[in-house]
KEKE-3310 file (N, C-alpha, C; in steps of 0.2 Angstrom, whole numbers, plus 5000, padded with zeros to 4 digits):
npx = (5004:5010:5019:5011:5004:5015:5016:5004:5005:5016:5011:5003:5010:5026:5030:5029:5024:5024:5016:5016:5008:5011:5003:5007:5008:5009:5012:5022:5022:5029:5042:5044:5041:5051:5062:5059:5061:5074:5081:5079:5071:5060:5061:5052:5046:5039:5039:5028:5029:5021:5023:5014:4997:4987:4974:4962:4959:4969:4980:4977:4978:4991:4996:4991:4998:5011:5011:5017:5014:5005:4992:4983:4980:4971:4969:4964:4974:4970:4966:4952:4948:4953:4968:4971:4961:4963:4966:4953:4948:4957:4954:4942:4945:4942:4946:4937:4935:4938:4939:4938:4928:4926:4913:4905:4901:4896:4894:4905:4903:4900:4883:4877:4885:4884:4870:4871:4880:4873:4863:4870:4877:4866:4860:4870:4872:4860:4859:4870:4870:4876:4886:4888:4886:4892:4899:4908:4917:4933:4942:4949:4953:4961:4964:4979:4979:4967:4969:4975:4965:4956:4954:4958:4952:4948:4952:4947:4937:4927:4933:4931:4918:4920:4930:4924:4913:4919:4927:4916:4910:4920:4918:4923:4923:4915:4917:4910:4914:4911:4917:4925:4922:4929:4931:4939:4956:4968:4971:4958:4942:4940:4929:4915:4908:4898:4902:4912:4903:4894:4903:4907:4895:4893:4903:4900:4889:4894:4902:4892:4886:4896:4899:4887:4880:4888:4896:4888:4886:4899:4902:4909:4901:4889:4896:4902:4892:4885:4895:4897:4885:4885:4897:4894:4896:4910:4914:4922:4935:4937:4937:4949:4958:4956:4959:4972:4980:4981:4987:5000:5004:5015:5016:5016:5005:5001:4988:4986:4979:4967:4954:4938:4941:4937:4942:4949:4945:4950:4962:4974:4971:4982:4992:4990:4990:4981:4981:4976:4973:4963:4956:4943:4939:4947:4943:4931:4934:4942:4932:4923:4930:4940:4954:4971:4973:4978:4981:4989:5001:5004:5015:5025:5027:5025:5034:5047:5061:5058:5048:5035:5028:5018:5009:4994:4984:4970:4962:4968:4979:4973:4970:4981:4994:5007:5020:5017:5012:5024:5031:5024:5025:5038:5039:5032:5040:5051:5046:5042:5047:5061:5057:5044:5026:5015:4998:4989:4975:4967:4956:4951:4952:4937:4925:4912:4897:4890:4900:4910:4903:4903:4916:4920:4912:4919:4930:4943:4957:4966:4965:4970:4974:4974:4986:4994:4994:5001:5013:5018:5019:5028:5040:5044:5042:5042:5030:5020:5007:4992:4976:4961:4946:4928:4919:4904:4899:4911:4927:4942:4960:4971:4986:4998:5012:5030:5043:5058:5072:5087)
npy = (4994:5006:5008:5009:5021:5030:5029:5035:5048:5053:5056:5066:5077:5083:5086:5079:5069:5053:5048:5036:5029:5019:5012:5006:4993:4975:4965:4963:4973:4985:4982:4979:4991:4999:4993:4995:5009:5010:5005:5015:5016:5023:5039:5048:5043:5044:5040:5037:5032:5024:5020:5014:5009:5021:5022:5024:5038:5044:5040:5046:5060:5061:5059:5070:5080:5078:5080:5091:5097:5107:5101:5088:5071:5057:5040:5024:5010:4997:4994:4996:5006:5012:5018:5023:5030:5043:5054:5058:5065:5075:5082:5087:5097:5113:5131:5137:5127:5118:5105:5089:5076:5059:5048:5032:5023:5011:5000:4987:4974:4962:4958:4962:4972:4982:4986:4991:5001:5009:5014:5020:5030:5038:5042:5049:5060:5066:5070:5077:5087:5086:5091:5082:5067:5055:5054:5045:5040:5037:5043:5056:5073:5086:5104:5109:5121:5120:5113:5122:5129:5121:5110:5094:5081:5068:5051:5039:5030:5040:5051:5054:5060:5071:5078:5081:5089:5099:5105:5110:5119:5128:5135:5131:5124:5111:5098:5083:5067:5052:5036:5020:5005:4992:4974:4971:4970:4969:4965:4964:4970:4978:4983:4979:4973:4970:4977:4987:4994:4999:5007:5016:5023:5029:5038:5046:5052:5061:5068:5074:5082:5091:5096:5101:5107:5112:5120:5131:5135:5137:5150:5164:5173:5165:5154:5158:5161:5149:5142:5148:5145:5131:5130:5137:5151:5151:5152:5146:5146:5160:5163:5158:5165:5178:5177:5171:5175:5188:5204:5216:5233:5233:5222:5212:5205:5189:5182:5167:5159:5165:5165:5172:5182:5182:5182:5194:5206:5206:5211:5225:5237:5242:5233:5221:5207:5198:5182:5172:5157:5158:5168:5173:5173:5183:5194:5196:5198:5210:5219:5218:5220:5230:5229:5224:5212:5199:5188:5173:5159:5148:5140:5148:5161:5179:5187:5195:5188:5185:5194:5195:5195:5187:5173:5167:5153:5145:5131:5126:5116:5104:5102:5099:5089:5079:5082:5095:5101:5102:5110:5122:5124:5127:5139:5147:5147:5154:5167:5171:5180:5176:5168:5172:5170:5157:5153:5139:5131:5116:5105:5089:5072:5062:5051:5054:5053:5064:5074:5067:5067:5081:5084:5077:5084:5096:5093:5091:5082:5077:5075:5074:5065:5071:5068:5066:5078:5085:5079:5082:5097:5098:5095:5106:5117:5125:5119:5128:5129:5119:5114:5105:5106:5109:5114:5118:5106:5102:5096:5101:5103:5114:5124:5133:5140:5142:5150:5145:5150:5143)
npz = (5000:5003:4993:4983:4986:4985:4971:4966:4972:4966:4953:4955:4961:4965:4977:4991:5005:5014:5027:5040:5053:5066:5078:5091:5087:5088:5079:5070:5061:5064:5063:5050:5044:5049:5043:5029:5029:5033:5021:5012:5001:4999:5000:5004:5015:5031:5048:5062:5077:5090:5107:5115:5112:5107:5102:5089:5086:5093:5085:5072:5076:5079:5066:5059:5066:5062:5049:5035:5023:5011:5008:5016:5015:5021:5025:5030:5035:5031:5018:5014:5006:4990:4986:4974:4970:4975:4966:4962:4973:4973:4961:4965:4973:4974:4973:4982:4991:5005:5011:5004:5005:5004:5000:5003:4989:4987:5001:5005:5015:5028:5030:5043:5047:5037:5039:5052:5050:5041:5049:5059:5051:5046:5058:5065:5056:5058:5072:5074:5065:5052:5038:5027:5017:5022:5036:5041:5033:5030:5020:5015:5009:5015:5018:5025:5033:5039:5051:5059:5065:5072:5086:5090:5101:5103:5106:5101:5088:5087:5083:5070:5069:5077:5070:5057:5062:5069:5059:5051:5060:5061:5050:5037:5020:5012:5000:4991:4985:4977:4982:4980:4990:4999:5004:5020:5019:5027:5044:5058:5062:5077:5082:5082:5094:5108:5120:5115:5106:5115:5123:5114:5110:5123:5123:5112:5116:5126:5117:5109:5118:5120:5108:5103:5113:5123:5116:5114:5128:5132:5128:5134:5143:5146:5151:5163:5171:5173:5179:5191:5197:5198:5206:5217:5217:5218:5231:5241:5235:5233:5247:5251:5244:5249:5262:5263:5252:5251:5244:5245:5243:5235:5228:5213:5203:5194:5186:5180:5167:5168:5164:5163:5171:5184:5197:5197:5203:5216:5217:5215:5202:5194:5198:5193:5181:5170:5161:5148:5137:5129:5117:5117:5131:5136:5129:5134:5148:5148:5144:5154:5166:5164:5166:5165:5153:5143:5129:5131:5131:5144:5143:5138:5143:5141:5149:5159:5168:5185:5187:5193:5210:5215:5210:5203:5200:5195:5192:5180:5177:5177:5164:5158:5151:5159:5154:5149:5160:5168:5160:5161:5175:5176:5169:5178:5189:5183:5180:5193:5207:5218:5233:5231:5230:5225:5222:5220:5214:5211:5202:5209:5209:5212:5219:5218:5209:5202:5203:5195:5182:5180:5179:5168:5158:5159:5153:5157:5156:5164:5178:5194:5209:5226:5233:5222:5216:5227:5227:5214:5215:5225:5220:5213:5220:5237:5248:5257:5263:5263:5256:5256:5247:5245:5231:5227:5217:5214:5218:5226:5227:5235:5235:5244:5238:5239:5231:5230:5224:5218)
capx = (5000:5014:5022:5005:5003:5020:5015:4999:5007:5020:5007:4999:5014:5033:5032:5024:5027:5020:5016:5013:5007:5011:5000:5009:5007:5013:5011:5028:5022:5034:5049:5044:5041:5058:5067:5058:5064:5082:5083:5078:5067:5055:5064:5047:5042:5040:5036:5026:5029:5018:5026:5008:4992:4983:4967:4962:4959:4976:4984:4975:4980:4998:4998:4990:5003:5017:5010:5020:5013:4999:4986:4983:4976:4972:4965:4966:4979:4967:4964:4945:4948:4958:4972:4972:4956:4965:4965:4946:4947:4961:4950:4936:4947:4942:4948:4932:4934:4944:4940:4935:4926:4924:4907:4905:4896:4892:4898:4906:4904:4895:4876:4876:4889:4880:4864:4873:4884:4868:4859:4875:4878:4860:4859:4875:4871:4854:4860:4876:4868:4882:4885:4890:4883:4896:4905:4912:4921:4940:4945:4948:4958:4960:4969:4982:4977:4961:4971:4977:4959:4952:4958:4955:4954:4946:4957:4944:4934:4923:4936:4929:4913:4923:4934:4919:4909:4923:4928:4910:4909:4925:4917:4927:4918:4915:4914:4910:4916:4910:4923:4924:4924:4931:4932:4945:4962:4972:4968:4951:4939:4939:4923:4908:4906:4893:4906:4914:4898:4891:4908:4907:4889:4894:4908:4897:4884:4898:4904:4886:4885:4902:4899:4881:4877:4893:4898:4884:4887:4906:4903:4911:4895:4885:4900:4904:4886:4884:4900:4895:4879:4888:4902:4892:4900:4917:4915:4928:4941:4938:4939:4957:4962:4955:4962:4979:4984:4981:4993:5002:5004:5021:5015:5014:5001:5000:4983:4988:4973:4962:4947:4934:4943:4932:4946:4953:4943:4953:4969:4974:4971:4989:4997:4987:4989:4978:4982:4972:4975:4957:4954:4936:4939:4951:4939:4925:4937:4943:4926:4919:4934:4944:4960:4976:4972:4981:4981:4996:5002:5007:5022:5029:5025:5029:5036:5054:5062:5057:5043:5030:5029:5013:5005:4987:4982:4964:4958:4972:4983:4970:4969:4988:4998:5013:5025:5015:5012:5031:5033:5021:5028:5045:5038:5030:5046:5055:5043:5041:5053:5063:5053:5037:5021:5010:4993:4987:4969:4965:4951:4954:4948:4932:4921:4905:4895:4889:4907:4913:4900:4905:4923:4920:4910:4924:4935:4950:4959:4972:4963:4974:4972:4977:4993:4998:4996:5006:5020:5020:5021:5033:5046:5045:5041:5041:5023:5019:5001:4988:4969:4956:4939:4922:4916:4898:4899:4918:4932:4949:4966:4974:4992:5001:5019:5035:5047:5064:5077:5094)
capy = (5000:5012:5009:5012:5028:5034:5030:5039:5054:5056:5058:5073:5082:5081:5088:5075:5065:5048:5047:5030:5029:5013:5013:5001:4986:4969:4960:4964:4979:4991:4980:4979:4998:5002:4990:4999:5015:5010:5004:5021:5015:5028:5044:5053:5040:5047:5035:5040:5026:5025:5015:5011:5010:5027:5022:5027:5045:5046:5039:5051:5066:5061:5060:5077:5084:5076:5083:5097:5099:5111:5097:5082:5066:5052:5034:5018:5005:4990:4993:4996:5011:5011:5024:5025:5035:5049:5059:5060:5070:5080:5085:5090:5103:5120:5137:5138:5121:5116:5098:5085:5070:5053:5044:5025:5022:5004:4997:4980:4972:4958:4962:4966:4979:4986:4988:4995:5007:5013:5017:5025:5036:5043:5045:5054:5066:5070:5072:5082:5091:5085:5094:5078:5061:5049:5056:5039:5038:5039:5045:5063:5077:5092:5109:5109:5127:5119:5111:5128:5132:5116:5106:5087:5078:5061:5045:5033:5031:5045:5057:5056:5064:5077:5081:5084:5094:5105:5109:5113:5124:5133:5139:5128:5122:5104:5095:5076:5063:5045:5032:5013:5002:4985:4970:4972:4966:4968:4966:4963:4975:4977:4987:4976:4969:4974:4981:4992:4998:5003:5012:5021:5027:5033:5043:5050:5056:5067:5072:5078:5087:5096:5100:5104:5110:5116:5125:5137:5136:5139:5157:5167:5176:5160:5149:5160:5161:5142:5139:5151:5141:5124:5130:5142:5158:5151:5154:5143:5148:5167:5164:5156:5171:5184:5176:5168:5177:5196:5207:5222:5238:5232:5216:5212:5198:5186:5177:5163:5155:5169:5164:5178:5187:5182:5184:5200:5211:5205:5214:5232:5237:5243:5228:5214:5205:5191:5179:5166:5155:5159:5175:5175:5175:5189:5200:5197:5200:5217:5223:5218:5222:5236:5228:5222:5205:5197:5181:5170:5152:5147:5137:5152:5168:5185:5192:5195:5184:5188:5200:5195:5193:5182:5170:5164:5148:5141:5126:5125:5111:5097:5102:5099:5083:5079:5086:5102:5104:5103:5116:5128:5125:5130:5146:5151:5148:5159:5174:5173:5182:5172:5169:5174:5165:5155:5150:5134:5127:5112:5099:5083:5066:5061:5046:5056:5053:5071:5077:5064:5070:5088:5084:5075:5089:5101:5090:5091:5075:5076:5077:5070:5065:5076:5066:5067:5086:5087:5076:5086:5103:5097:5094:5112:5123:5123:5119:5132:5127:5115:5113:5102:5110:5107:5120:5116:5099:5100:5095:5105:5103:5120:5124:5140:5138:5147:5149:5146:5149:5142)
capz = (5000:5004:4987:4978:4988:4981:4964:4965:4974:4960:4947:4957:4964:4966:4984:4995:5011:5016:5034:5042:5060:5070:5085:5096:5085:5090:5074:5066:5056:5065:5061:5042:5042:5050:5038:5023:5030:5033:5014:5009:4994:4998:5004:5007:5020:5038:5053:5068:5081:5097:5111:5117:5108:5109:5099:5082:5086:5095:5079:5068:5079:5078:5059:5057:5069:5059:5042:5034:5017:5011:5008:5020:5013:5025:5024:5034:5032:5030:5011:5012:5001:4985:4986:4967:4969:4978:4961:4962:4978:4970:4956:4968:4977:4970:4977:4987:4995:5010:5012:5000:5008:5001:5003:5000:4984:4989:5006:5005:5022:5030:5031:5049:5047:5032:5042:5058:5047:5038:5054:5062:5047:5046:5065:5066:5052:5060:5078:5074:5059:5048:5031:5022:5017:5025:5040:5044:5027:5031:5014:5015:5007:5019:5018:5032:5037:5044:5058:5063:5068:5076:5091:5091:5107:5104:5105:5098:5082:5087:5080:5063:5070:5080:5065:5053:5065:5071:5053:5049:5065:5060:5044:5031:5015:5010:4993:4992:4980:4978:4981:4981:4996:4998:5010:5023:5017:5032:5051:5059:5065:5084:5085:5082:5099:5112:5125:5112:5104:5121:5125:5108:5111:5128:5121:5107:5120:5128:5111:5107:5123:5120:5101:5101:5119:5127:5111:5116:5135:5133:5127:5141:5147:5148:5155:5170:5175:5175:5183:5197:5200:5200:5211:5223:5216:5219:5238:5244:5231:5235:5254:5252:5241:5253:5269:5263:5247:5250:5241:5247:5237:5231:5225:5206:5202:5188:5186:5175:5166:5172:5161:5162:5175:5190:5203:5196:5208:5223:5216:5213:5194:5191:5200:5191:5174:5169:5154:5146:5130:5125:5116:5119:5138:5137:5127:5139:5154:5147:5143:5161:5172:5163:5169:5160:5151:5137:5127:5132:5133:5150:5142:5135:5146:5138:5154:5161:5174:5192:5186:5198:5217:5216:5204:5205:5195:5197:5187:5173:5176:5175:5157:5155:5152:5163:5151:5148:5167:5170:5156:5164:5182:5175:5168:5184:5193:5180:5181:5200:5211:5224:5239:5229:5232:5220:5225:5215:5215:5205:5202:5212:5208:5218:5216:5218:5202:5199:5202:5189:5176:5179:5177:5161:5154:5159:5148:5160:5155:5168:5185:5198:5216:5231:5234:5216:5216:5232:5224:5208:5217:5230:5215:5210:5225:5244:5250:5263:5266:5258:5258:5252:5248:5240:5228:5224:5216:5213:5224:5224:5231:5235:5238:5244:5237:5240:5225:5233:5219:5220)
cpx = (5004:5017:5017:5004:5009:5019:5010:5001:5011:5017:5003:5004:5021:5035:5027:5028:5022:5021:5013:5013:5006:5009:5001:5008:5012:5013:5017:5028:5027:5041:5049:5044:5048:5063:5066:5061:5071:5085:5082:5075:5062:5057:5058:5043:5044:5036:5034:5025:5026:5021:5020:5002:4988:4976:4968:4962:4966:4981:4983:4978:4988:5000:4996:4995:5009:5017:5013:5018:5006:4992:4988:4978:4977:4967:4967:4970:4976:4964:4957:4944:4954:4962:4973:4966:4957:4964:4958:4945:4951:4958:4944:4938:4948:4945:4944:4931:4940:4944:4935:4934:4923:4917:4907:4899:4892:4897:4898:4908:4899:4888:4875:4879:4886:4874:4866:4876:4879:4865:4864:4876:4872:4859:4864:4874:4865:4856:4865:4875:4874:4881:4886:4886:4886:4901:4909:4917:4928:4944:4944:4954:4957:4966:4972:4980:4971:4963:4974:4971:4955:4957:4955:4957:4952:4952:4954:4941:4929:4926:4934:4923:4915:4926:4929:4915:4913:4925:4922:4909:4914:4924:4920:4921:4920:4913:4914:4911:4914:4916:4921:4926:4924:4931:4939:4950:4966:4969:4961:4948:4938:4932:4917:4907:4902:4897:4909:4909:4895:4896:4908:4901:4889:4898:4904:4892:4888:4900:4898:4885:4890:4901:4893:4878:4882:4896:4895:4886:4894:4907:4904:4905:4891:4889:4901:4898:4884:4889:4899:4889:4882:4893:4901:4896:4907:4919:4921:4935:4942:4940:4946:4961:4962:4959:4970:4983:4983:4987:4994:5003:5010:5021:5013:5011:5000:4994:4983:4982:4967:4955:4944:4936:4940:4936:4950:4951:4947:4960:4969:4974:4978:4994:4994:4988:4986:4979:4978:4974:4969:4955:4947:4935:4942:4947:4933:4928:4939:4937:4923:4923:4938:4951:4965:4975:4975:4981:4988:4996:5006:5014:5027:5027:5029:5031:5044:5055:5061:5052:5038:5032:5024:5010:4999:4986:4976:4962:4962:4975:4980:4968:4976:4991:5004:5018:5023:5014:5019:5033:5030:5024:5034:5044:5036:5036:5051:5053:5042:5047:5055:5059:5046:5033:5017:5005:4989:4981:4967:4960:4955:4949:4944:4928:4913:4902:4893:4896:4910:4910:4902:4912:4924:4917:4915:4930:4943:4952:4964:4971:4967:4972:4976:4984:4997:4999:5001:5013:5022:5023:5027:5040:5048:5045:5041:5034:5023:5013:4997:4981:4966:4949:4934:4919:4910:4899:4906:4922:4939:4954:4969:4981:4995:5009:5024:5040:5054:5069:5084:5099)
cpy = (5006:5013:5012:5019:5032:5035:5035:5046:5057:5058:5065:5078:5079:5082:5085:5071:5059:5046:5040:5030:5022:5014:5007:4994:4981:4964:4960:4969:4984:4989:4981:4987:5001:4999:4993:5005:5015:5008:5010:5021:5020:5034:5048:5049:5043:5042:5039:5033:5027:5019:5011:5013:5016:5027:5025:5034:5047:5045:5044:5058:5066:5062:5067:5081:5084:5079:5090:5100:5103:5107:5090:5077:5060:5046:5029:5014:4998:4989:4993:5001:5010:5018:5027:5030:5042:5055:5062:5066:5076:5085:5089:5096:5109:5125:5138:5132:5119:5109:5094:5078:5065:5051:5037:5025:5016:5001:4990:4977:4966:4962:4965:4972:4984:4990:4993:5002:5012:5017:5022:5031:5041:5046:5051:5061:5070:5073:5078:5087:5092:5088:5089:5071:5055:5052:5051:5037:5041:5039:5052:5067:5084:5097:5109:5115:5125:5117:5116:5131:5127:5112:5099:5084:5071:5056:5039:5035:5037:5052:5059:5061:5071:5081:5085:5090:5100:5109:5113:5119:5130:5137:5136:5125:5115:5103:5087:5073:5055:5041:5024:5010:4995:4981:4972:4967:4964:4969:4964:4969:4974:4980:4984:4971:4973:4979:4987:4997:5002:5009:5018:5026:5031:5039:5048:5054:5062:5071:5077:5083:5093:5100:5104:5108:5115:5121:5132:5139:5139:5146:5160:5169:5171:5155:5152:5160:5154:5140:5142:5148:5135:5125:5136:5148:5157:5153:5152:5145:5156:5168:5163:5162:5177:5183:5174:5171:5185:5199:5214:5227:5237:5226:5217:5205:5196:5181:5173:5158:5159:5168:5171:5183:5187:5184:5190:5206:5211:5208:5221:5232:5238:5238:5221:5213:5198:5189:5173:5164:5156:5166:5178:5177:5181:5195:5201:5200:5208:5221:5224:5222:5228:5235:5226:5214:5204:5190:5178:5163:5151:5143:5141:5159:5174:5190:5190:5190:5188:5194:5200:5193:5188:5180:5166:5159:5144:5137:5126:5119:5104:5097:5100:5092:5084:5083:5094:5105:5106:5110:5123:5130:5129:5137:5150:5152:5154:5166:5176:5174:5176:5173:5171:5168:5163:5151:5145:5131:5123:5107:5093:5077:5064:5056:5048:5056:5060:5075:5074:5067:5077:5089:5082:5080:5095:5099:5091:5084:5073:5077:5072:5069:5070:5075:5067:5074:5088:5085:5081:5093:5103:5097:5101:5118:5120:5124:5122:5130:5123:5114:5108:5105:5108:5113:5118:5108:5097:5100:5098:5103:5110:5120:5131:5138:5144:5145:5151:5144:5148:5147)
cpz = (5000:4997:4982:4980:4985:4974:4962:4967:4968:4954:4949:4958:4965:4974:4988:5000:5012:5023:5036:5050:5063:5077:5090:5094:5087:5085:5069:5061:5057:5062:5053:5040:5043:5045:5031:5023:5029:5026:5010:5002:4993:5003:5007:5013:5027:5043:5059:5072:5088:5101:5114:5113:5111:5106:5092:5082:5088:5089:5074:5070:5078:5071:5057:5060:5065:5052:5041:5028:5017:5011:5012:5018:5019:5023:5029:5031:5030:5023:5010:5007:4996:4984:4979:4966:4972:4972:4960:4967:4976:4965:4959:4972:4973:4975:4983:4991:4999:5012:5007:5003:5004:5004:4999:4995:4985:4995:5005:5011:5023:5031:5037:5050:5043:5036:5048:5055:5044:5043:5057:5058:5047:5053:5066:5062:5055:5067:5079:5068:5054:5041:5025:5022:5022:5030:5043:5038:5028:5025:5012:5013:5010:5018:5025:5036:5041:5051:5062:5067:5072:5081:5092:5097:5108:5102:5102:5091:5081:5084:5074:5064:5072:5074:5060:5056:5067:5064:5050:5053:5064:5053:5037:5027:5013:5003:4994:4985:4981:4977:4982:4988:4995:5005:5013:5021:5023:5039:5051:5063:5073:5087:5086:5087:5104:5117:5121:5109:5109:5123:5120:5109:5117:5127:5116:5111:5123:5123:5109:5111:5122:5113:5100:5107:5122:5122:5112:5123:5136:5131:5134:5145:5150:5153:5162:5174:5177:5180:5190:5201:5202:5205:5216:5223:5218:5226:5241:5241:5233:5242:5255:5249:5246:5260:5268:5257:5245:5248:5244:5241:5233:5227:5217:5205:5195:5189:5180:5173:5169:5169:5160:5167:5182:5196:5203:5201:5215:5223:5213:5205:5191:5194:5198:5183:5174:5162:5154:5139:5126:5123:5118:5126:5139:5134:5132:5146:5153:5147:5150:5166:5171:5166:5163:5159:5144:5135:5128:5133:5139:5149:5140:5137:5143:5143:5156:5167:5180:5191:5191:5205:5219:5210:5206:5199:5198:5191:5180:5172:5175:5168:5154:5156:5157:5160:5150:5155:5169:5166:5159:5171:5181:5173:5174:5188:5190:5181:5188:5204:5216:5230:5237:5230:5226:5224:5219:5217:5210:5207:5205:5211:5214:5215:5215:5210:5199:5198:5195:5182:5175:5176:5170:5156:5153:5154:5151:5160:5160:5175:5189:5205:5220:5232:5228:5215:5221:5229:5219:5211:5221:5226:5213:5215:5232:5246:5257:5267:5261:5261:5254:5253:5243:5238:5224:5223:5214:5219:5222:5229:5230:5238:5238:5244:5237:5234:5228:5227:5222:5218)
residu = (MET:ILE:PHE:GLU:ALA:LYS:ARG:VAL:ALA:GLU:LYS:LEU:THR:SER:ASP:PHE:GLU:ILE:ILE:VAL:ILE:ASP:ASP:GLY:SER:ILE:ASP:GLY:SER:ARG:GLU:LEU:LEU:LEU:ASP:LEU:GLN:SER:LYS:ASN:LYS:ILE:PRO:GLN:LEU:LYS:LEU:VAL:LEU:HIS:LYS:LYS:ASN:ARG:GLY:TYR:GLY:GLY:ALA:LEU:ARG:SER:GLY:PHE:GLU:ALA:ALA:THR:LYS:GLU:LEU:VAL:PHE:TYR:THR:ASP:GLY:ASP:ALA:GLN:TYR:ASP:ILE:ARG:GLU:LEU:PRO:LEU:LEU:TRP:GLU:GLY:LEU:ALA:ASP:ASP:ILE:ASP:ILE:VAL:ASN:GLY:TYR:LYS:ILE:ARG:ARG:VAL:ASP:PRO:ILE:HIS:ARG:ILE:ILE:ILE:GLY:PHE:VAL:TYR:GLN:HIS:VAL:MET:ARG:TRP:VAL:PHE:TRP:MET:PRO:ILE:LYS:ASP:PRO:ASP:CYS:ASP:PHE:ARG:LEU:ILE:ARG:ARG:LYS:VAL:PHE:GLU:HIS:ILE:GLU:LEU:THR:SER:ASN:THR:GLY:THR:ILE:THR:ILE:GLU:LEU:VAL:LYS:LYS:ILE:GLN:SER:ALA:GLY:PHE:ARG:PHE:ALA:GLU:VAL:GLY:VAL:SER:HIS:TYR:PHE:ARG:THR:TYR:GLY:ASN:SER:GLN:PHE:PHE:ASN:PHE:LYS:ARG:VAL:ALA:ALA:THR:LEU:TRP:ARG:LEU:LEU:PHE:LEU:TRP:ILE:ASP:LEU:MET:ILE:LEU:SER:ILE:ILE:LYS:ARG:PRO:ALA:MET:SER:ILE:VAL:LEU:ARG:LYS:ILE:VAL:GLU:ILE:ASN:PHE:LYS:GLU:GLN:LYS:SER:ILE:ILE:GLN:ASN:HIS:PHE:VAL:SER:SER:SER:SER:ASP:MET:ILE:LEU:ASP:LEU:GLY:CYS:GLY:THR:GLY:GLU:PHE:SER:PRO:TYR:PHE:PRO:LYS:ASN:LYS:TYR:ILE:GLY:VAL:ASP:ILE:ASP:PRO:LYS:ASN:ILE:GLN:TYR:ALA:ILE:LYS:LYS:TYR:LYS:LYS:SER:PHE:SER:VAL:ALA:ASP:GLY:LYS:CYS:LEU:PRO:PHE:ALA:ASP:ASN:PHE:PHE:THR:LYS:VAL:LEU:VAL:VAL:GLY:VAL:PHE:HIS:HIS:LEU:SER:ASP:ASP:ASP:SER:ARG:GLY:VAL:ALA:LYS:GLU:ILE:LYS:ARG:VAL:LEU:GLN:SER:ASP:GLY:GLU:ALA:LEU:ILE:MET:GLU:ASP:THR:LYS:ASN:SER:ALA:TRP:LEU:THR:ARG:ILE:MET:GLN:ARG:LEU:ASP:GLN:GLY:ASN:TYR:ILE:ARG:THR:GLY:GLU:GLU:TRP:LYS:THR:PHE:TRP:GLY:LYS:HIS:PHE:THR:ILE:LYS:LYS:MET:TRP:THR:LEU:LYS:SER:GLY:VAL:SER:PHE:TYR:SER:ALA:PHE:LEU:LEU:ILE:ASN:GLU:LYS:LYS)
# end
């Protein structure tokens, strides 16, 4: 299939790359790929090798991140689609089109899969208001600029629905081309069993809530009102700020991940800077509080060393992987003066069902236990004081940290 992909690509352009994602396979595929790469028979071949299986969505996300050319085409490696039909998509890519989506002219599968696929396809189109016939057809040609405007999070097969819906919501334009479908040549489908179908339906429920409901609720004005209701106006967090993080006239405060600026009234206007990665939150905060707010990434803060005496972080790190968390912690240490204080408040794991639902909707994929938070912060700062608190239906671990620079 790789050699066929090379032959097809060469007919379309001289500037191409072939990216193959090995998602932790144990069937010898990786060894074959590495051998092929070592022989340099296909100079354009790029391998993305996962140590552990990340799921179909995780594999696709890795492939999209590795792509460097103006156009990105992807399909599965099981040969259910014919790579030689890529020119059909190429011909459908006009100046006013951003993605050409294939649709199966005739599905070639066992009858039970055809029926389930038919129902799934039409239900997904209806409940997600899809703009295309076949959102589950993994034979797509996409302009790479699209990925600069959407963020994919799914690690499973639900990524196909997430991808199409987010591209649609971002305002990009679709075209459709009919393509052939064949019996699976390589591997076996792991999807069609009760346990996996049930798990997929559960994930699709939360995906629907996120893309169809939360996309409205996440608007800053709506989001902050609902969060105040769910977390009782952040009463517990505000109490800790007032009683343990009061600032003096000489303090310079950084509110990292400030969101809509909810905690900014507790600090002097000329001694406070709030930053958030979401421009919509910043626009809302500026309009409401008339203070210094700006868009910034916590992994690369636009401030000089030792610029702040205090740093406040509420509800940020449970959205960050271990690597990203270490990167942001390093930046906090850099911009915070020696012996400066950082107040960190983060969602904590809890078995209460309502808490788990809210945390799932919040999409914080890296919620840790109180002990895990304590271990993490103890590696970077001196822990002066710590609390556990319940904020409405949410549970938090809070830490007052001292920045002891060597």
